[in-house]
C-alpha positions in Angstrom: -28.9 -48.8 -127.8 -28.3 -45.1 -128.7 -31.5 -44.2 -126.8 -30.2 -46.0 -123.6 -26.9 -44.1 -123.6 -28.8 -40.8 -124.0 -31.0 -41.6 -121.0 -27.9 -42.3 -118.8 -26.3 -39.0 -119.7 -29.5 -37.1 -118.8 -29.6 -38.9 -115.4 -26.0 -38.0 -114.8 -26.6 -34.4 -115.5 -29.5 -34.3 -113.0 -27.4 -35.8 -110.2 -24.6 -33.4 -110.9 -26.9 -30.4 -110.7 -28.4 -31.7 -107.4 -24.9 -32.1 -105.9 -23.9 -28.6 -106.9 -27.1 -27.2 -105.3 -26.5 -29.1 -102.0 -22.9 -27.8 -101.7 -23.9 -24.3 -102.4 -26.4 -24.3 -99.5 -23.9 -26.0 -97.1 -21.2 -23.3 -97.9 -23.7 -20.5 -97.3 -24.8 -21.9 -94.0 -21.2 -22.4 -92.7 -20.4 -18.8 -93.6 -23.3 -17.5 -91.5 -22.3 -19.4 -88.3 -19.9 -17.8 -85.7 -16.4 -18.9 -85.8 -15.5 -21.9 -83.5 -12.8 -21.1 -80.9 -9.4 -22.6 -81.5 -9.4 -24.3 -78.1 -12.1 -25.8 -75.9 -12.8 -24.0 -72.6 -11.2 -25.6 -69.5 -13.8 -27.4 -67.3 -14.3 -25.7 -63.8 -12.1 -27.2 -61.1 -13.9 -28.1 -57.9 -12.9 -25.9 -55.0 -11.8 -27.2 -51.7 -14.6 -25.2 -50.1 -17.0 -27.6 -51.8 -15.7 -30.5 -49.8 -17.7 -31.9 -46.9 -16.9 -30.2 -43.6 -17.7 -32.2 -40.5 -18.8 -30.2 -37.4 -18.6 -32.1 -34.2 -21.2 -31.4 -31.6 -21.2 -32.5 -28.0 -24.3 -33.3 -26.0 -23.6 -32.6 -22.3 -25.6 -34.7 -19.9 -26.1 -33.7 -16.3 -28.0 -35.3 -13.4 -29.7 -32.8 -11.2 -31.1 -33.2 -7.7 -33.4 -30.5 -6.4 -34.0 -29.9 -2.7 -35.7 -27.3 -0.5 -33.9 -25.4 2.2 -34.2 -28.4 4.6 -32.6 -30.8 2.1 -35.9 -32.5 1.2 -36.1 -33.6 -2.4 -38.5 -31.9 -4.9 -39.6 -34.3 -7.6 -42.5 -32.7 -9.4 -40.8 -30.1 -11.6 -41.1 -29.6 -15.3 -38.5 -28.6 -17.9 -39.7 -25.0 -17.9 -38.7 -24.7 -14.2 -35.0 -25.2 -15.1 -32.3 -23.0 -16.6 -28.8 -24.3 -17.4 -25.9 -21.9 -17.5 -22.4 -22.7 -18.8 -19.9 -20.0 -17.9 -22.9 -17.8 -17.1 -24.3 -18.2 -20.7 -27.8 -19.7 -20.9 -28.0 -23.0 -22.8 -30.8 -24.6 -24.8 -32.1 -27.7 -23.1 -32.4 -30.5 -25.7 -33.3 -33.4 -23.4 -35.2 -33.5 -20.2 -36.4 -36.5 -18.1 -37.7 -36.9 -14.6 -38.4 -40.6 -14.9 -36.5 -43.2 -12.9 -33.5 -44.5 -14.8 -31.2 -47.4 -14.1 -27.9 -46.7 -12.2 -24.4 -48.2 -12.5 -22.4 -47.6 -9.4 -19.4 -48.9 -7.5 -19.2 -49.4 -3.8 -15.7 -48.3 -2.9 -15.0 -49.4 0.7 -12.0 -48.6 2.9 -10.7 -51.8 4.6 -7.8 -50.2 6.4 -7.2 -50.4 10.2 -8.9 -47.0 10.8 -12.3 -48.6 10.0 -11.9 -51.7 12.2 -14.7 -50.7 14.6 -17.1 -49.8 11.8 -16.6 -52.5 9.3 -19.4 -54.8 10.4 -22.0 -51.9 10.2 -20.5 -50.8 6.9 -21.1 -54.2 5.4 -24.7 -54.1 6.7 -25.3 -50.7 5.3 -23.8 -51.7 1.9 -26.2 -54.7 1.8 -29.1 -52.3 2.3 -28.0 -50.2 -0.6 -27.5 -53.2 -2.8 -30.8 -54.6 -1.7 -32.7 -51.6 -3.2 -31.2 -52.2 -6.6 -33.7 -52.3 -9.5 -33.4 -55.1 -12.1 -31.5 -52.9 -14.6 -29.1 -51.5 -12.0 -25.5 -52.9 -12.0 -23.0 -52.7 -9.1 -19.4 -53.5 -8.6 -17.6 -53.9 -5.3 -14.1 -52.4 -4.7 -12.1 -52.9 -1.6 -9.0 -50.8 -0.9 -6.3 -50.2 1.7 -3.0 -48.9 0.2 -2.1 -48.2 -3.4 -1.0 -51.8 -4.0 -4.1 -53.2 -2.2 -7.0 -52.0 -4.4 -9.0 -55.0 -5.5 -12.2 -55.5 -7.5 -14.1 -58.0 -5.3 -17.0 -58.2 -7.7 -17.3 -56.9 -11.3 -20.4 -55.1 -12.4 -23.5 -57.3 -12.0 -27.2 -57.1 -11.2 -27.0 -60.3 -9.1 -27.6 -59.3 -5.5 -26.4 -62.6 -4.1 -23.0 -62.2 -5.8 -22.7 -58.7 -4.4 -23.6 -59.8 -0.9 -21.0 -62.6 -1.0 -18.4 -60.1 -2.1 -19.2 -57.8 0.9 -19.0 -60.7 3.3 -15.4 -61.2 2.2 -14.3 -57.8 3.5 -11.6 -57.9 6.2 -9.4 -55.3 7.8 -5.8 -55.1 6.7 -2.8 -53.0 7.6 -1.4 -50.4 5.1 -1.1 -46.7 4.3 -4.5 -45.7 3.1 -4.8 -44.5 -0.5 -8.2 -42.9 -0.9 -7.5 -40.8 -4.0 -6.1 -43.8 -5.9 -9.2 -45.9 -5.0 -11.5 -43.2 -6.3 -9.5 -42.6 -9.4 -9.3 -46.2 -10.4 -13.0 -46.9 -9.5 -14.1 -43.9 -11.7 -11.7 -45.1 -14.5 -13.2 -48.6 -14.4 -16.7 -47.3 -14.6 -15.7 -45.3 -17.7 -14.0 -48.4 -19.2 -17.2 -50.4 -18.6 -19.2 -47.8 -20.4 -16.9 -48.0 -23.4 -17.1 -51.8 -23.5 -20.5 -51.6 -25.2 -22.2 -53.4 -22.3 -23.2 -50.2 -20.7 -26.6 -48.5 -21.4 -25.9 -44.8 -21.9 -29.3 -44.0 -20.3 -27.9 -45.1 -17.0 -26.6 -42.8 -14.2 -23.1 -43.3 -13.0 -22.1 -43.1 -9.4 -19.5 -44.1 -6.8 -20.4 -44.7 -3.1 -17.2 -44.1 -1.1 -16.9 -45.3 2.5 -13.8 -44.1 4.3 -12.3 -41.9 7.0 -11.0 -39.7 4.3 -7.4 -39.6 5.5 -5.0 -40.2 2.6 -1.5 -41.4 3.5 0.1 -42.8 0.4 -1.8 -42.2 -2.9 0.0 -42.1 -6.3 -2.5 -39.5 -7.7 -2.6 -36.0 -6.4 -5.9 -34.2 -5.6 -5.3 -32.0 -8.7 -5.0 -35.1 -11.0 -8.1 -36.7 -9.4 -10.4 -33.7 -9.8 -9.1 -33.2 -13.3 -10.1 -36.7 -14.3 -13.5 -36.4 -12.5 -14.3 -33.3 -14.6 -14.0 -35.5 -17.7 -16.4 -38.1 -16.2 -20.1 -37.7 -15.5 -19.9 -39.6 -12.3 -21.6 -38.6 -9.0 -19.9 -39.4 -5.8 -21.7 -40.1 -2.5 -19.5 -40.1 0.5 -19.9 -41.8 3.9 -17.1 -40.3 6.0 -16.1 -41.7 9.4 -13.9 -38.7 10.5 -14.6 -38.6 14.2 -11.6 -40.7 15.1 -9.2 -38.4 13.3 -7.3 -35.9 15.3 -8.8 -32.4 15.7 -5.5 -30.8 16.6 -4.2 -28.3 14.1 -1.1 -26.1 13.8 -0.5 -22.5 12.8 -0.4 -23.3 9.1 -1.7 -26.9 9.1 -5.2 -28.1 9.2 -6.2 -30.9 11.6 -6.4 -34.4 10.1 -10.2 -34.3 10.7 -10.7 -30.9 9.1 -8.5 -31.8 6.0 -10.3 -35.2 5.5 -13.8 -33.6 5.8 -12.9 -30.8 3.4 -11.6 -33.3 0.8 -14.7 -35.6 1.1 -17.1 -32.7 0.9 -15.3 -31.4 -2.3 -15.6 -34.9 -3.9 -19.3 -34.9 -3.4 -20.0 -31.2 -4.2 -18.0 -31.0 -7.5 -19.6 -34.2 -8.8 -23.1 -33.4 -7.8 -23.3 -36.1 -5.1 -23.8 -35.8 -1.4 -21.6 -36.3 1.7 -22.6 -37.9 5.0 -20.6 -37.8 8.3 -22.3 -40.2 10.7 -21.8 -39.6 14.4 -22.3 -43.3 15.2 -22.6 -46.5 13.1 -26.3 -46.7 14.1 -27.0 -44.0 11.6 -25.8 -46.1 8.7 -29.1 -47.9 7.8 -30.8 -44.5 7.4 -27.9 -43.1 5.4 -28.0 -46.2 3.1 -31.7 -45.7 2.4 -31.2 -42.0 1.8 -28.4 -42.7 -0.8 -30.6 -45.3 -2.6 -33.4 -42.7 -2.8 -31.0 -39.9 -3.9 -29.7 -42.0 -6.7 -33.1 -42.4 -8.2 -35.0 -39.1 -7.5 -33.1 -36.9 -10.0 -33.7 -35.1 -13.2 -31.7 -35.8 -16.4 -30.9 -32.8 -18.5 -29.0 -32.7 -21.9 -27.8 -29.6 -23.8 -25.5 -28.8 -26.7 -23.0 -26.1 -25.6 -23.3 -22.8 -27.4 -19.6 -22.3 -27.4 -17.4 -24.5 -29.6 -15.3 -27.3 -28.2 -11.9 -26.0 -27.3 -10.7 -28.1 -24.3 -11.3 -25.4 -21.7 -12.9 -25.9 -18.3 -16.5 -24.7 -18.2 -18.5 -23.8 -15.0 -22.0 -25.3 -14.9 -24.9 -23.9 -12.9 -28.5 -25.0 -12.9 -31.1 -22.5 -11.7 -34.6 -23.6 -10.6 -37.6 -21.3 -10.4 -39.0 -20.6 -7.0 -42.0 -22.6 -5.9 -45.3 -21.4 -4.5 -45.0 -18.7 -1.8 -41.4 -18.1 -3.1 -40.3 -21.5 -1.8 -36.6 -21.7 -2.5 -35.5 -24.6 -4.7 -31.9 -25.6 -4.8 -30.3 -27.5 -7.7 -27.4 -29.8 -7.0 -25.3 -31.0 -9.9 -21.7 -31.2 -10.9 -19.8 -27.8 -10.8 -18.2 -28.0 -14.2 -16.7 -30.0 -17.0 -13.7 -30.0 -19.4 -15.0 -29.3 -22.9 -13.8 -31.8 -25.6 -11.3 -30.7 -28.2 -12.0 -30.6 -31.9 -8.7 -32.3 -32.6 -7.6 -33.9 -29.4 -3.8 -33.9 -28.9 -2.2 -37.0 -27.8 -0.5 -37.0 -24.4 1.4 -39.5 -22.4 -0.4 -40.8 -19.4 1.2 -41.4 -16.0 1.9 -44.9 -14.9 -1.0 -45.8 -12.6 -0.4 -47.4 -9.2 -0.5 -51.2 -9.2 -3.8 -52.9 -8.4 -5.0 -56.4 -8.2 -8.2 -57.9 -9.7 -9.7 -60.7 -8.1 
C-alpha cells in the first residue's frame, strides 16, 4: 500500500515537470512573434471602374450598284475594288457579297386621275416585275390617291397569283394626290415588317413607285420624308409619268413638270435607286425588266463606322477602282445615313395621316 502511494507521487511529479517545460517553450515562442495589430485591415472595395462597360457597335449595310459610263451594270468586281468613305474617312469593310440575295419590296402605285391613260400599262408592267420574283422574294402592293386613300391591297407575300389579283383590282379615283405620304407610309410598313421577326435580314429592301410625281396634299413634308429615309436602308425605284404636267414656270416658281422630276430624281438618288421617265407607255415592259435586273445585280457591303454613334448625319461615298484601259466605274448607293445614338432620347412623333388597310 505504501509502495503504491509512492509510485503515484512520482508519476505526478513527472507530469508537473512536463507541463512546466511545455509552457516555457510556448511563452518563448509567443515573445519572438511580431505583435498582432489591434484591428483587422479593411478589405478592398470594388471600384466602379471594374464594372462591365457595354460598348454598342453598329454594322452599316449598304447595297451598291456599279455601272459604266453608259449605265451598263458591272457585276464581276471583288472586295479589293471597293473603298467606302464616311464623311470622307475610309472605313474598314467587314462584310462583302456579290451573290444574288432575296428582295422585299413594295409596289406603290398612284391611282389618281392623272394616271388614267397609263393605268392599264402600269398594271401590265407591275405584273412583269412580280413575275420575275424569286421564291424567297416577298412583295406588297400599295395603292394611293390622297392622304386618306392609301390602302394596302396585298400584304407581303411570295404568292404571285395573290399579287396579280391585287393589281387587277386597281382603279382610278378622284382626290388630291399625296405622293410623299404614300412613300413615307410604305417605307414605314417595310421597316415594321422587318421588326416583326418574319423578315430575313439578308434581304434587300426596296420601293417601286409609279406616279406623275405631283404632290397636292401630303401630310408629311419633303424634309420629314427624307429624314425618315435616311434612317431606313431602302432603295427607291421611280417610274415617273411627268409628260402631262405643265412645263410653264414663273419668275421664282418651277414648272409642275420640273418640280416633280426634281423630287422623283432625288428620291432615287439619295436612296441608291434609279429613276425612269418613260416617253410612252410602250417603254414600260423594258423598264420593268430593267428594274427587276437592277434589284438583283448589286453588291452588299457592311462596315463598322470608325466614328462613335452620336446621332449626326454622315455622308456615304463608295469609290470603285477603274477597270482595264482606265474604264470608269461608277458606284451608286445611298448618299448618307443618320448615325444611331448611344442613348436615344425619346421624342414625340407626329400624328400620321389616316390610311386604310384592306
